[in-house]
N, C-alpha and C positions, 0 to 999 in steps of 0.2 A: 309513309315519307320518314318519320321518326323512328319505326321498326328498320328501314335500311340502314339510316344512318348508326343506329345502334349494332347491327349485322356488320358493318364496316369497321367499326371499332374493336368488336370483338374478333375479326380476321385479322386486323391490325395488331392487338395484341397477343392471338395465337400466333403469327408469325414471328413476330420480336421474341416471344417465349421458344419458338422453335430454333431461332437463330442462337438464341442464348445457349441451348443445350447442346447445339453443333458445335459452338465455340469452347466450350466446355469439353464436349467430348475429344476436340482436337487439342485441347490443352493436357486433356489427361494421358489422349495417345502419344504426343508429342512427351509428357513429362515420362512415359511407361518407357519410350522409346529411348529417352537420355539416360533414364535408370538401367535399361537392359546392358546399355553400351557401355556405361560406368562400370557395370558388374563385369562385363566380358573383359574390359581393360585391367579390373582388379583381378580378376581369375587368370589372364595371362602374367601379369606381375607376379603372383604368387607364382605360376608355373613356371617361370623363369629361374625363381627363388628355388625351387623343388629339384628342377632338371640340374642344377648348379651342384648342389649335394648329391645327386647322381651320378654326374659327370667326374666329381673328384674320385668318388668310389669305383665306378664299374669302370672306366675307360684306360684310365692309366694301368689299372690290374691287367686289363686284357691286352692292352699294348707290350706290356711287360712279356708276359706270357707267350706272347706271339712274335717277339722279337726272339725270346728264347728257342721257339720250336724253329722258325726260320735258320737261326745260327747252327741247331742240331742237323736240319735236313741239307745244309749248304756246305758245311766246314769241309766236306771231301773237299772240295777244290783248294782248299785251305792246305789241307794234311797231303795232297798230291805233291804240290810243290816244298813242302815242309820233308819229302824223301819217301812216301808211304810207296809211290810206285817202284822206286827202285828197290825199297826191302822187300815189298811182295812180288818184285820180279814180274811188274805189269807189261804186258805186250798186246800192240794192236789196239783192238777195240775193248780190250779188258776193260779198263777204265770208266769206258761210255756204259758197258755193259752194267757195271755195279751202279752207275749213278742212275740206269734207266731201271732197273729192278724194284728200286723204291716205290715206283710210281704206279707197279702192277696191283699191289694190295692196297696201296693210297686211294686210288679212284675205284676200286670195286667195293670198298667197305663204307665208304663217306655215306651213302643213301642209309645202309642198315643202321649206322650209329647216330643218324639223326631220329631215325625212327624210334630207338631206343631214349635219347634226349628228351622227346616229348613224353616219354614213360617214367621217368625218374627228375630227380633233382639234378639241375645241370651243373651246380657244383661240385655236386658229387662224382658224376661222368665226367668230367674234365680234369677234376684230381687224378682220376684212377689212369686215365689217358695218360698225363702228364708222368704219374711215376712210372710208368711201364716204358715209354718213349727213353724216360732218363736213364732208366736200367739197360736199356739196348744199348745206347748209345755209350755209357760207361764199360758196357763188356766188349764193345767195339774197340777198346783200347787196347784190348788183350789179344786182339786177333794177328795171327804169324802168317796165313796163307790166305790166297786170293779166294778160296772156297767159303774161308770163314768171314772175309770182307762183305763176300755175297750174301752171307746167311744174315749178317747185321742190318746191311741195308733194305733186305726183305722183311725183316721183323720190324725195323724202324718205320718203314711204310705201313705196316699194321698197326702198329700204336699211335703214330700221329694222324692217321687218315681222318679220325671224327673232330679232331680239336678247331679247324679252322672253320667247317659247316656250323660248329656247334658255338662259338663265339660270334660269327656273323648273326646267326639265326636270334642268339640272345640279345644283341643289340637293339634288333625289330620289335624285342618285347618291350622296350622301355621308351622308344623314340617314336615322333610323328614322322611321317615322311619326308619332310624337308628340314627335318631336325637331325636325320640319320645319317646322312653322308658326310657330315663336319664329323662327325665321332668314329665313324669307320674309317675315314681317313688318317685321325690320331692313331687309331689301333694299326692299321695297315702301315703307316709309315715307318713300323716297328721291322716291316719287313726289308723296306729299305735302308735304313739304319743298321739293320743286323749285319748287310752287307759291310758295313763301317766298322760295326764290332766286331764281326767275325775276324777281318785284317788285321784290325788292334790286338785282338786278343790271342789270335795267332800268334803275331809276330813276338808277343810278350811271353806266351807260353811255349813257343819254339825254343826260346833261352835256356829251357829246362832240358834240353836233348841230353840223354847220355844219364842223366841224374836215375839211380836206383836201375840201370840198366834198362830204360826204357825209352825209346827215341822220341824225337820232339812231335811228330806226328802223331803218337799214340798219346802222349800228354793232351793235347788239345781232344781227343775224343773223351777221355779221362774225365778232364775238368770241365769241359762242357757238357758233360752228363749228368755230373752231381749236381748240378744247378738244379736243373727241371725236379729231380728227384727231392730236394730240400724244401722248393717252392709247392710242391704238390701236396706236402703236410701242411701248410698253412691255408691255401686256397680253400680246399675242404671245409673251412669255417668261414673265412671272411668272403667270399663271392656272392654277391648276391643272385638271387633266382628269378625272381619275377617282381612286378612293382605290388602285386597281389599280397607277397610275403614277406618284403623288405623289411628288415628288423630296425635299419637306421633311418627309417621314415616313422612317421606318426600316421594315425589312422585316418586323419583328413588329406594328409599329403600324400598317402598310397589310393583314396579314393579319388583324388584329383587327376593321378594321372591314368588310373584307369577310365576314367571318364572322357578325358583328353583322346585318348586312343581309340575308344570307340567311336566318337566323333572323325576319326580321322579316315576316310574312304575318299578322297580329293573332290568331296562333291558335299554340298551344305546338305542334300537330302539323305547321303547314305550314312551306313553304320558297319563297323568292323569290329571283329572280335578276336581274342586272344586266347579264350579259353575253352575253344574246342577242342574235343577228344579226338585223338589220333583213330582214324577208323580206315577200312578196306578202300573207299571212296575218294579218301584224301589222296592215299597214295598213288591209285590210279590216274587222279587228275594232275598229281604233280607230275608224274611221268609221261604222261602223254600229251601235254599242252605242248603246242610248237613253238611256241613261243621263247621257253626255257632252252629249247634246241637250237633255236637261231640266238640267242643269248651263248650258248657253247662256242657256237662258231667265232662271235667277237670275243670271249674268253681265249681261245686258242690265239689270236694276236698278241695277247700278255703273256701266255703260259710258254710257249713255245719259244720266244723272245729270252723272256726272263730266267726261265731253268737253264735253258742253255746257255745264256750270258753270265749269270751267277757262278755257274760250275767251271765258266771258262775263264772270265776276265782277268782272274790272276794270272793266267799263263798266257794269257795274251799281250798283258803288260809286260811281263816277263821275257816274250818272246820280242820285245822292241827294244830289249838292249839293257833293261833295267833288273838289279839283283832280285833275287827271291825275295830278302827283306823288305827292300825300297817296293817291290811290285803288291805284295801285302797293303803297304803303308797307302800308294797310291789309287788302291780301289776305295779309299774312305771318303775323299770331296766328291767321287761319282755318286755315292749313295746318299750323301748328306744333300748335295745338288737333289737329286730325284724326290727325295722326302717333302723338300720346301715347294716345288713345283706341284707335287701330289696335295700339299695342306691347299695351296691357290686354287687348285682346279675343282678342291671339294666345297670350299666357302663359294667361290662361284658359281657352282652348280646348284647349291641349296638357294642362295641369295635369288638368282635368276628362276629356280622352279624348273630346270630344265636340264636333261642329262645327256641326251643324243650328240649335241653339238660339242659339249665339252670331249665326250667320247672320240669322235671325229678328230677334234683339233688335237688332242694327245698322240693318237697314233701319228697325223701327219708331221708331227715333231719326229717322232720314233724313225717313221720313212726317210727323212732328210738325212739323220743320223746314218741309217743303214746303206743310203745311197753314197754318203761321202766313204763309209769304211770300204766299200767296193771301189770308189773311185780312186781313191790314195795309194798309190805304190808302196806297199808296207815290205819291210820297215824302214825305208826312206826318210821318213818323215816320222818320227816318233812322236815329236812335239804336236804335230795335226792329228793323228791318229788318235792320240790319247784326248785330247782336246773333243773329238767328236763321240767319243764314247758316253760324254755327258747326256747329250740329246736321246742317244739311243737308250739309256738307263730312264730318263725322265719321262720320255715318250712314251715307254712300256709301263711304268709304273704308273701315272698320273690318271689313266681312264679307267682304271682297275675298280675302284671304289666307285667310279659312276656307275658303271655295268652290273655291279652286285647289288648296289642301291637302288639301280632301275628295275632290276628284276624284283629285288625284295618289295618295292613299293607294288609292282603289277600283280603279286599273288596273294590272295585270300582265299579262305579264312588262314589262321597262322597252321594248321595243320599240312595245309597244301604247299603253305609257306616252306615249311621244314623240309618237305620231300623236295620240292620244286629246286630250293636254293643247295641243297645237299647234290642234287642230280646236276645242276649248272658246274659246281665247284668238282666234282666228281669226273665227269666227262671233259671239262675243260682242262683239269690238271695233266689228263690224258695228253696234251701238249708238251707236256713236260717229258714224254717218252720219246717224242719227235726232236724236241729242243736239246735232249742229252746225249744224240746220236748225229746231230748234223754238225757239230765243229769239232773236226777230224784233226787227230795230231799231225796228220801226213800233209795238211794244208797249210799250218801253221808258219809265218805268224799271219797271213792273210785272211785265213777262214773263209773262204768263198763261199762254200755250202752253207755254212751256219748263217752267214750274213744275209745270202740271197734268199734262203727258203725263210727266215725271221722277217724280212722285208715283204716277201710274196704274203705272208701271214697277216700284217697288218693291213696290207691293201684290201684282203678278202674281211678285215673285221670291219675296216672303214664302210665297204660295200653292204656288208648285212647291218649295220647301224643304218643305214638309210632305209633298207628294208622294213625293219621292225620299228621304226619311227612312223612310216607309211601307214603301216598295219594298225599301230594303236590309234593315229590319229584317225583312220576312217571308222574304225571301232567307236570312239566317243562320238563322232558326228552322227553315227548311226543311232545310238541311244539318246543323244539330244534331241535328233527329230524324232524318236519315239514319246520322249515328254512332250514335246510341244504339240505333237497330233493326238495323243489322248489324253492330256495331263497328268500330273504326278498323282493325286488324289487315286483317279482310274487305276493307274498302273498298280499305286501301292495296295489297294482294295483286292489285288489279285493273289497276295502273298501275305503269310503271316509276318511277324516282327522276325521270328525265328528264323524263318525260310529266307529272307534277306539276308539274314547273318550267313546261315550255311551256303548260299549262294558265293558269297566271297566275291573276286573278280568277275563273276557272271552276272552279278545285280545290274539289273540297268541304272542303278543309281551308282555305280561305282565308274571312275574315269581313270584312265590309265594316263603315267605321267609319259609326257614326251622328251 
């Protein structure tokens, strides 16, 4: 009996010790979890501070450069109503042909340009492009024939072709997927503001008409061409290339950005890389991904409308009975409104972490504007017609950054993303060829063909957005189910860490944004 009592005491003592050990383990676990949570909080607070430094250095610079690029490609519309068509004796579709010719080399050379971009420093490549297109634009101020205008537009397309895909790809090297679109919107809003500034600049520059024997429209090309030439000499030195080499950041700051980007694959289990080298397999993967081609259709909803709209809107307003000078000025509020809506859309998309719904919403606004333009008897109600140009511009511009961010978020590793984004922008910009030829001079001021074709492309873009959202959702569910069935460790054991990085968006741990 004594022995039994002793055993019971020992058992009780052992149980108590076990409970104490378990409690201590729980405390250590809880303490470790709290420390880890605090570390993550501190890490993110530090990341936000570093990102602000990047924001101030990178985003305004790219926005300024794109503002200049878009002014130079679209100022032909301002030059037209400043007398270019009369001086060069343009007839029939000759103006439309000049506008269109820009897009042929522009679309064909964007993919090769981004392949070069992955092999050289972005700052150097973009400076070369800027200097080149600025020189071409300046020389366009000296043309005195239709043939000279065509040559100028062609070489402007050659030299500008690489800038936009390079700039958008550069942003993806610095920001995580739900930090990207807000910055891209600030950058892209420069395109909206380009319409405003182009009109304002043209209004002022046109006053030089006749000075030194040079017409007002020639002064527009000359002055707006010298600006990128000057900027190219500066950005060669100050445009940052990547987080790994950023001279304006300290080494710990650079390491923090690189680490955050590696962990950003829309899955807590996945990794991503921006340090892969461009290879044949990346080029093939970027060119053959059907989801990029689906994005092209959505892109056409933007480019068909935007390029036709920006090249024609001064003439549309002029046809409503306003003078040439007032038509230039009246374009400004339209583009400012579009810029504001684009920023709101970008913030909403990043905060909700959804892309497709915002794309659909934007195009629906444009659809309302186009239907109104077709329904209003032009030029009977000039005020109403002018008012409905606002939703057209806003609805065309605001879905664009959602789409480019959506495709960028869905492509990995970075070499495939460079090719895929260039393909999207390249073939997507072919919509500009259509857009430049649907606003027919003989149909002014109603432009039935232009507004109807733009409306049709917006409807097609909405339909394809639904298709792409469905495809991404289906693939995400398939990968979730795979991990549930086999377990994360079992799936990870099939690959090395390097294999998972190189799989990119094909990795079982990668998740698409909807």
